[in-house]
N, C-alpha and C positions, 0 to 999 in steps of 0.2 A: 638429508636437506638439499643436496645437490639434485637429487631425483625430483623433488617437489618444485624446485626452481625451474627445473627443464620442462616440466608438465606446465607450469604456469607460462613460460615463454614460448610454448608451442602453440598456444591459444592464438587466433587470429587478433589483430589490434583492438577490434570492436568487441571481442569477447573479454579481453582484459579490461577494457573499459566497462562493460557490464558487470563484470566480476567485482570491480571496484565499488561500483554502485551498490551491489548486494552487501558487500562488507560494510559500506558506510550505513547502509540501511539497518543492519543488524547492530552496529555500534549505536546508532541514534535512537534505536528502540530503547536503549538502557538509560537515556537521559531522562530522568524523572525527577521531580522536586519533592523529597519528603517519603516517608515510608508508606503512608496511605496510597500515594500515587504509584509506588513500585509494586505494591502487593499484587499477587496473582490470584488471591482468593476471591472467588466470584460469589455474589449475593444473589438473592432471589430476583433482583430488578435486572441482573445481567442476562438472564434467560439463555445461557449457553451461547451468546453472541460472541464472546471473546474466543471460545472454542472454534466457532465457525469461521472467524477471520483468520485464525491461526491455521487451520487446516487448509483454507483456500490459499493462504500465502505459500503453503508448501508446493502448490501446483506449477507456478512459474519457475521457482527454484529448481525443482526436480526435473521440469522440461528443459531448463537452461543447461543443467549438468548433462542430460542425456544428449541434447542437440550438440554440446561441445564434443561428445564423445563418439558421434557418428563416424568419424573419420578413423578412429581406433579399430584395428583389426580384432581386438579381444571384445570389446563392447559392442562395435557396430555390427558385429556378425550375430548377435543375439537380439537386435533391435529389428521390429517389423519393417518391411520394405516401405510401407506407407508412410512410416515415420521419418525414414531416411531420406525419401525424396520429396518431402513436404518442405521444400526450400522457399523461403519468402523471396518474391521478385525484387529486383533492383538493389541487391547486395553489393557493396558494403554500405551504401548510402542509408538504405533503410534501417539497417542495424545501428548505425550511427544515431539516426533519428531516435531510435529507442534509448540509446544511451542518454542523449540529450533530454528526453522526456523524463526519464529516471532521475537525471540531476536535478531538474526543475521540481520533481515531486519530492526529492529530499529537502530542497530549500524550502518549499511550502510547508512541509511537515515540521520542520524545525521551527519555522516562523510561528505555527500553531502552538507548538509546545512551549516555546518561550513566552507567548502571550497568555496562555492559561496557567503556566507553571504548575503549582501543586494542584490544581484542578484537572489536569491532563492525566488521567488514571488509566491504568492497563485494563481494568474491568469497569463495567458501568455501576455508578454508586453516586448517591447525592450526599453531600456533606452539610453540615449546619452553617447556614449563611450562604448557601450556594447562590451566586448571582448570574444573571445572563451577561455574557461577554458580547460586546458590540465593537470592540477595538481590533486594531490589526486586520488580519485576514477574515475575521468574523464579521467584519462590516459588510463583506460582499457574499460570503457562503457560510452557511451554518456549520458545516463539517469539514474545514480545510485540511485538517489532519488525515481525514479519510481520503480526500481527494489526493493528497500527497502520496498516500500509500498505494492507491490505485494507480497514479502516474508512475510511480516508481516500480512496482511489480509488474505491470503490464508493459513498461518500457523495457525491463530486462527480458520479458518474454519476446518482445519484437527483436531485441538485440540478439536473441538466440539464433535468429535467422531461420526459424522453423516455424511454419504457420500453424501446425497442429498444436504446438506449445502455446502459441499466441491465443489460438481459439479456446483451448482449455483453460487458460488463464483468464481470458475475458469472461467466461461463463462462470467460473468458480468464484473469482473475486467480485464480480458484479452482484451475484446472488448473495454472497455472504455481507457484503457491504451494505446492501440494500435492506437485508434483514437487521444487521446492527443499526442502521439509521432508524428504521422503524421502531425498534425496540427503545432506543435512546429517546427519540421524540416523544414517544408514549410516557416514557418515565419522567421526562422533563415537564411535560404538560400537567401530569398528575402532581407533580411537586411543586411547580412554579406557577400553575394556572394560567391566566388569561395573558399575563406578560410575555410568557413564552409561546403561547398560542398565536400572539400577535407577531412575534418575531418570526415565527415559522411561515406565517402568511407573507411577510414582507421580504424575507431572505431565502434564496434557494438552498437546497440541501448541499448540492456540489457544483452547481452552476449559478452565476449571478442572475438574480431576478431582473426582469424588464422594468420592475417598479423602481422608483427612486430609493436609495438607501436610506435609512433612518439617520436623521440628523440630530 
């Protein structure tokens, strides 16, 4: 235990902050309302999108761990030189910006979960009586939970202080969540019809639309 504490204390302050964000993200992912929301069993409508975002999330986590280990003689020696020298400029300020972005992402994701409650599921599925949510953060963006995850994961990647980690994270998470959003939108249009198609036209997926929000 003392060795574990010593390793934790050896991290730079922004590294400790980013690790706290990661742990909070992992804990928050367990906040689900009801067995249906917690299940990891994916149906046909999911189209492996849950697997895609899960694999993508591992990229910034692994990159962060490796970046924090570049100063270690044991681990640093086996890492390629291009990774060890890929230092983000402006440290530690840029790393703290990453921690701040990750924290904002956590708050946004939690807001989305508490707004949807039992409708916020791990995998994509339609339940009986499924309704379009236009309250809370869903007034401004269709997928605030995904935006929160993107902010959190890429914030941690930025906080790693390693631009190779940040670049890999941006590519992996952007591709995975773009696929997830496309699959989910197609599922909801098929299930809910024109009301969701109209919501999709009026409200941006991850960024607020320039059009006036629905009243």
